[in-house]
N, C-alpha and C positions, 0 to 999 in steps of 0.2 A: 367267360362261358359264352354271353350273349351276342358278344361282337365276331366271337370264332364262326357262330350257327348266323349272324349275319352276315360275314361273308363267303361261307358258303352258300347258303340261299340265296346273294346275288352273284356270284359264280352259276351256279343250276340257272338264274334269269338269265344269265349273258348267252350260256349254251341252248338256251330253247328260245330265245327272242334272235338271239342273234346278232344285236346291237351292242356291240360294247362301247359306242360312241353315247349311247340313250342311258348306260344302267351303269356302266362302272366304277363312277365317284356319287350318281344319284341316289342310291340307293338308302334308304335309312328306315330305325323305325316305323317313322310315321307315314312312310310310302304306301300308297294304297292300292293294291293289286287290279283293281276296277278303272278310277281313276286315274292314278298317275302312270300306272303301265300299260294299262286298257288289254292284260292279257284274257285270252279267249278262252273256251272252256277246253279247248284239244292242246293248249298251253297248260292248261291246270291240270289234265291228265298226265301231261310232260315230266312237271313238275313234281306231280305224286309218285311216279315211277322211276326218279331219280333220289326223291325224298326217301325211297323204300328202300331203292339199294345202298344208301350212304348209310339209314340208320335204321335200318330192318323192319320190319313187321308193323312194330307199334308203333310206329309214326306214319299214320292212315291219315290224309292229308285229304280223301274223300268222306272217312267218318265223320274227322273235324268238321269239315263243312258240312254234313247231314245234322249237324247239332245245332245250326245256326239257319235262322228264318234268310227269306231271299233278299232281306237291306241290310242285315250283318254279314251276308258273301257278299254283297256290295261292295259296303264301306270295310273293309276287311282289312289290315296295317300287314306289311311283313312283321312289325312288330307281335302282334299277335301270333303268326305263326312261330317267330322265332321265341316267343315265352312258352307255346305251347311244347314245340319241340325238347325244348330247355327242358320243362317241367317231367318230359316223357324221358328223356335220355338221364335225368338224374334220379328218376324213380328206378330205371331199368340197373345203372351202375349202383344204388344202392343195395339193390336186391342181390345182385351180381355178388358185391362184397358180401353181404352177409350171408350169402350160399359158401362163398368161398373158405370165410371164416367156420362155419359150424362144419365144413368137410375137414378143416385144418386140428379143430376140437377134439372131429369123431378119431382122426387116427391117429 
């Protein structure tokens, strides 16, 4: 699952930054948004929008960043975001499965 999320985030970053040469094969779990990718704040906003469209409102990049101090934001890796998305989507899937099974047993 993490590899799939990493691939999707890499695709989003290529879409935002527009430089396949720079990103396509170089983004790993250890890649940092600030040091390695030099993402600007407007690009973070674009990434937040793409994540929202792909994963829904529960994957709130700006909310995730708001929980961190400036040093943590500057040092954040792609892997941290992948882990966050994996945790959120796993919880959502578990909730959806529980809701489906409770509806099935009620019928």
